[in-house]
C-alpha positions as CSV (number, residue, x, y, z in Angstrom):
1,X,209.3,79.9,134.8
2,X,207.9,83.4,135.2
3,X,210.1,84.7,132.4
4,X,209.0,81.8,130.2
5,X,205.3,82.6,130.9
6,X,205.9,86.3,130.0
7,X,207.6,85.3,126.8
8,X,204.7,83.0,125.8
9,X,202.2,85.9,126.5
10,X,204.3,88.3,124.4
11,X,204.4,85.9,121.5
12,X,200.7,85.3,121.8
13,X,200.0,89.1,121.6
14,X,202.3,89.5,118.7
15,X,200.6,86.6,116.8
16,X,197.2,88.0,117.5
17,X,198.3,91.5,116.3
18,X,199.8,90.1,113.2
19,X,196.7,88.1,112.4
20,X,194.5,91.2,113.0
21,X,196.7,93.4,110.8
22,X,196.7,90.8,108.0
23,X,192.9,90.5,108.2
24,X,192.5,94.3,107.9
25,X,194.8,94.5,104.9
26,X,192.7,92.0,103.0
27,X,189.0,91.9,102.0
28,X,186.0,89.7,102.2
29,X,182.8,89.0,100.1
30,X,179.4,88.0,101.5
31,X,175.9,87.9,100.2
32,X,172.6,86.1,99.9
33,X,171.3,84.1,96.9
34,X,167.5,84.0,96.3
35,X,165.0,82.9,93.7
36,X,162.6,85.3,92.0
37,X,160.1,84.8,94.8
38,X,162.6,85.8,97.5
39,X,163.2,82.3,98.8
40,X,166.8,81.4,99.8
41,X,168.7,79.0,97.5
42,X,170.9,76.6,99.4
43,X,173.9,74.9,97.9
44,X,174.4,77.5,95.2
45,X,177.9,77.4,93.7
46,X,180.0,80.5,94.3
47,X,183.2,81.1,92.3
48,X,185.4,84.1,92.8
49,X,188.5,84.7,90.6
50,X,191.2,87.3,90.9
51,X,191.6,89.1,87.5
52,X,195.3,89.6,87.9
53,X,196.6,86.3,89.3
54,X,193.8,83.9,88.2
55,X,193.4,82.7,91.9
56,X,190.0,81.0,92.3
57,X,188.0,80.6,95.5
58,X,184.8,78.6,95.7
59,X,182.1,77.9,98.3
60,X,178.4,77.0,98.5
61,X,175.6,78.9,100.1
62,X,174.1,77.7,103.4
63,X,170.4,76.6,104.0
64,X,169.7,80.4,104.4
65,X,171.2,81.1,101.0
66,X,174.1,83.0,102.6
67,X,177.8,82.7,101.7
68,X,181.0,84.3,103.1
69,X,184.6,84.2,101.9
70,X,187.5,86.3,103.4
71,X,191.2,86.7,103.0
72,X,191.1,88.1,99.5
73,X,194.1,90.1,98.3
74,X,193.2,93.6,97.0
75,X,192.3,93.9,93.3
76,X,189.6,93.2,90.7
77,X,187.6,90.0,90.7
78,X,185.1,88.1,88.7
79,X,182.1,86.7,90.6
80,X,180.0,83.7,89.3
81,X,177.0,82.1,90.9
82,X,175.2,79.1,89.6
83,X,172.7,76.4,90.6
84,X,171.0,73.6,88.7
85,X,167.7,74.8,87.2
86,X,168.7,78.5,87.4
87,X,170.5,80.8,85.0
88,X,174.1,81.4,85.8
89,X,175.0,85.0,86.7
90,X,178.4,86.6,86.3
91,X,179.7,89.9,87.6
92,X,183.0,91.3,86.3
93,X,185.4,94.0,87.5
94,X,184.5,93.8,91.2
95,X,187.0,96.0,93.0
96,X,188.0,95.0,96.6
97,X,189.7,97.6,98.8
98,X,191.6,97.5,102.1
99,X,189.6,96.0,104.9
100,X,186.4,96.0,102.8
101,X,183.6,93.4,103.2
102,X,181.7,93.5,99.9
103,X,178.1,92.5,99.9
104,X,176.7,90.9,96.7
105,X,173.1,89.8,96.8
106,X,171.9,88.0,93.7
107,X,168.5,86.8,92.5
108,X,168.7,83.8,90.2
109,X,166.0,83.4,87.5
110,X,164.7,80.0,86.5
111,X,166.1,78.6,83.3
112,X,164.1,76.4,80.9
113,X,167.2,75.6,78.9
114,X,171.0,76.1,79.3
115,X,171.4,79.9,79.7
116,X,174.1,82.2,81.1
117,X,173.6,85.7,82.1
118,X,176.7,88.0,82.0
119,X,176.3,91.1,84.1
120,X,179.0,93.7,83.4
121,X,177.3,96.7,85.1
122,X,179.1,98.1,88.1
123,X,177.8,96.9,91.5
124,X,176.7,99.5,94.1
125,X,179.6,100.5,96.3
126,X,177.5,100.7,99.5
127,X,179.1,98.5,102.2
128,X,176.2,96.7,103.9
129,X,178.4,94.7,106.2
130,X,180.2,97.5,108.0
131,X,179.3,100.9,109.5
132,X,182.8,102.3,108.9
133,X,182.9,105.6,107.1
134,X,185.7,105.9,104.7
135,X,186.9,106.8,101.2
136,X,189.0,104.8,98.7
137,X,191.5,106.8,96.6
138,X,192.2,105.3,93.3
139,X,195.6,105.3,91.6
140,X,194.3,107.7,88.9
141,X,193.4,110.3,91.5
142,X,196.8,110.3,93.1
143,X,198.5,110.5,89.7
144,X,196.3,113.1,88.0
145,X,195.2,115.5,90.8
146,X,197.4,118.5,91.4
147,X,198.8,117.6,94.8
148,X,201.1,120.1,96.3
149,X,204.6,118.5,96.4
150,X,203.0,115.1,95.6
151,X,202.0,114.9,99.3
152,X,199.4,112.2,99.8
153,X,198.0,114.1,102.9
154,X,196.6,116.7,100.5
155,X,193.8,114.2,99.7
156,X,192.7,113.8,103.3
157,X,190.0,116.5,103.0
158,X,188.3,114.4,100.3
159,X,187.5,111.7,102.9
160,X,184.0,111.5,104.3
161,X,183.7,113.2,107.7
162,X,187.0,115.2,107.3
163,X,187.2,118.6,108.9
164,X,189.9,120.8,107.2
165,X,190.9,124.1,108.9
166,X,192.8,125.1,105.8
167,X,196.3,123.5,105.9
168,X,195.2,120.1,104.5
169,X,197.8,117.8,106.1
170,X,197.9,115.0,108.6
171,X,198.8,117.4,111.4
172,X,195.5,119.4,111.1
173,X,192.7,117.4,109.5
174,X,190.3,115.9,111.9
175,X,187.5,113.3,111.3
176,X,183.9,113.2,112.6
177,X,184.6,115.6,115.4
178,X,187.4,113.7,116.9
179,X,190.7,115.3,118.0
180,X,194.0,114.8,116.1
181,X,195.2,112.4,118.8
182,X,192.5,109.9,117.5
183,X,194.0,109.8,114.0
184,X,196.1,106.9,112.9
185,X,197.8,106.8,109.4
186,X,199.3,103.7,107.9
187,X,201.3,104.0,104.7
188,X,202.0,101.2,102.3
189,X,204.1,101.6,99.2
190,X,204.6,105.4,99.5
191,X,207.8,106.6,97.8
192,X,208.5,103.0,96.7
193,X,211.4,102.4,94.3
194,X,213.4,99.5,92.8
195,X,215.5,98.1,95.7
196,X,218.0,96.9,93.1
197,X,218.5,100.3,91.5
198,X,222.1,101.5,91.7
199,X,221.0,105.2,92.2
200,X,218.1,106.8,93.8
201,X,215.9,108.7,91.3
202,X,216.4,112.5,91.4
203,X,213.7,114.5,93.0
204,X,212.2,117.2,90.8
205,X,209.4,119.6,91.7
206,X,207.8,122.1,89.3
207,X,204.8,124.0,90.6
208,X,203.1,126.8,88.7
209,X,200.1,129.0,89.4
210,X,198.5,132.1,88.3
211,X,195.4,134.3,88.4
212,X,193.6,136.6,86.1
213,X,190.6,138.8,86.8
214,X,189.0,142.3,87.0
215,X,185.8,144.1,86.0
216,X,185.2,144.8,82.3
217,X,182.8,147.6,81.9
218,X,182.4,150.5,79.4
219,X,185.2,153.1,79.8
220,X,186.2,151.4,83.1
221,X,188.3,148.3,82.4
222,X,190.7,147.0,85.0
223,X,192.5,143.7,84.6
224,X,195.2,142.1,86.8
225,X,197.5,139.2,86.1
226,X,199.6,137.3,88.6
227,X,202.0,134.5,88.1
228,X,204.1,132.3,90.4
229,X,206.5,129.5,89.8
230,X,208.4,127.2,92.1
231,X,211.1,124.9,90.8
232,X,213.1,122.5,92.9
233,X,215.7,120.4,91.3
234,X,218.8,118.7,92.6
235,X,221.3,121.3,93.8
236,X,218.9,124.0,92.7
237,X,216.0,125.9,94.2
238,X,214.3,128.7,92.3
239,X,211.2,130.8,93.1
240,X,209.8,133.5,90.9
241,X,206.7,135.7,90.8
242,X,205.3,138.1,88.4
């Protein structure tokens, strides 16, 4: 019986951990809907649609004009709010990130006739539902920035609150005055490849750098040039300077 009780407790802990992890890996949207005078609008219709899959989630606001929906997969969404007697408002390209709770407060204007308002401007990125300090790295940044060796850790100093002593990796960067033992990194999709591929893609690294400088004055011109190249291909490693 004691072993059975321990097993039940372990399964309960695993279930709670899995639920907490799944919740963190998804996102949520909340907000308040008001009229032009600032009064809450109850029973306003909220519709949120995933741009990639077409998944639609709906809800209505409470008597306080508040709504909340969670469990959204990461991606871009379209947000629509409507109510009888008011103009419909639509926001497009709302980006949801890992663990984010996005706050969208909307003021509905009165409509004398059937009118729709399409809002395409980008919403402010300030998270009003959480005090967490963080930074979201977009795919374009990872692809276009000159990362040394394509190492994702080279982007850690760009995060708010990061303290970088100069090495710019996960073994040295600290955050908000905490020690390195307080850091926790979770990777998803790093170095992913087609599991059905017959061969692993070959690793190739080409890294080049150079410098040019010197004072240019009358009868005293001094210029220096430096060049360095590092190439790493399968079965070959080459380093040259000049």
